[in-house]
MARVEX-130136 format. One record per residue (C-alpha): residue number from 0; x, y, z. Coordinates in nm, 2 decimals. Layout:
REM MARVEX-130136
{node NUM {X Y Z}},
...
END
This chain:
REM MARVEX-130136
{node 0 {6.96 12.49 7.14}},
{node 1 {6.60 12.37 7.14}},
{node 2 {6.34 12.60 7.01}},
{node 3 {5.97 12.54 7.03}},
{node 4 {5.72 12.62 6.75}},
{node 5 {5.38 12.77 6.78}},
{node 6 {5.07 12.63 6.61}},
{node 7 {4.70 12.69 6.59}},
{node 8 {4.46 12.39 6.62}},
{node 9 {4.25 12.33 6.31}},
{node 10 {4.09 12.01 6.43}},
{node 11 {4.11 11.74 6.69}},
{node 12 {4.09 11.36 6.67}},
{node 13 {4.15 11.20 7.01}},
{node 14 {4.50 11.28 7.13}},
{node 15 {4.61 11.41 6.79}},
{node 16 {4.55 11.76 6.65}},
{node 17 {4.58 11.89 6.30}},
{node 18 {4.76 12.22 6.33}},
{node 19 {4.89 12.51 6.13}},
{node 20 {5.24 12.61 6.23}},
{node 21 {5.26 12.99 6.24}},
{node 22 {5.62 13.03 6.14}},
{node 23 {5.58 12.87 5.80}},
{node 24 {5.21 12.82 5.74}},
{node 25 {5.27 12.45 5.73}},
{node 26 {4.99 12.21 5.83}},
{node 27 {5.09 11.91 6.04}},
{node 28 {4.98 11.68 6.32}},
{node 29 {5.09 11.69 6.69}},
{node 30 {5.02 11.49 7.00}},
{node 31 {4.80 11.69 7.24}},
{node 32 {4.77 11.43 7.52}},
{node 33 {4.95 11.66 7.77}},
{node 34 {4.73 11.97 7.72}},
{node 35 {4.37 12.06 7.71}},
{node 36 {4.36 12.18 7.34}},
{node 37 {4.05 12.28 7.15}},
{node 38 {3.98 12.40 6.80}},
{node 39 {4.12 12.75 6.76}},
{node 40 {4.36 12.73 7.05}},
{node 41 {4.73 12.81 7.02}},
{node 42 {4.99 12.56 7.12}},
{node 43 {5.36 12.56 7.20}},
{node 44 {5.50 12.25 7.03}},
{node 45 {5.83 12.07 7.08}},
{node 46 {5.92 11.74 6.90}},
{node 47 {5.57 11.71 6.75}},
{node 48 {5.41 11.72 7.10}},
{node 49 {5.21 12.01 7.24}},
{node 50 {5.37 12.12 7.57}},
{node 51 {5.14 12.40 7.65}},
{node 52 {4.85 12.62 7.55}},
{node 53 {4.93 12.99 7.50}},
{node 54 {4.74 13.31 7.41}},
{node 55 {4.72 13.44 7.06}},
{node 56 {4.94 13.73 7.16}},
{node 57 {5.21 13.51 7.30}},
{node 58 {5.19 13.28 6.99}},
{node 59 {5.24 13.58 6.76}},
{node 60 {5.53 13.70 6.97}},
{node 61 {5.70 13.36 6.97}},
{node 62 {5.64 13.33 6.59}},
{node 63 {5.81 13.66 6.53}},
{node 64 {6.11 13.56 6.75}},
{node 65 {6.15 13.23 6.55}},
{node 66 {6.12 13.41 6.22}},
{node 67 {6.39 13.65 6.33}},
{node 68 {6.61 13.37 6.45}},
{node 69 {6.57 13.20 6.11}},
{node 70 {6.66 13.52 5.94}},
{node 71 {6.98 13.56 6.14}},
{node 72 {7.08 13.20 6.09}},
{node 73 {7.05 13.25 5.71}},
{node 74 {7.30 13.54 5.72}},
{node 75 {7.57 13.36 5.92}},
{node 76 {7.82 13.19 5.69}},
END
């Protein structure tokens, strides 16, 4: 199963963005060449590439789903 992550753009440098992933508060870099990202926007990320811009509400919802999935995975032997 492939699951996307959500991130908030901290800064832009050409086709690269420095982002904070919402599910772990980790800072990383993603390719934003396929989307119109700007500082402060929320992105859906797959394989270190932004595949879409989303609203803050959707980003928080997807973050919560991912955190719940991680919690469930941790309880399965």
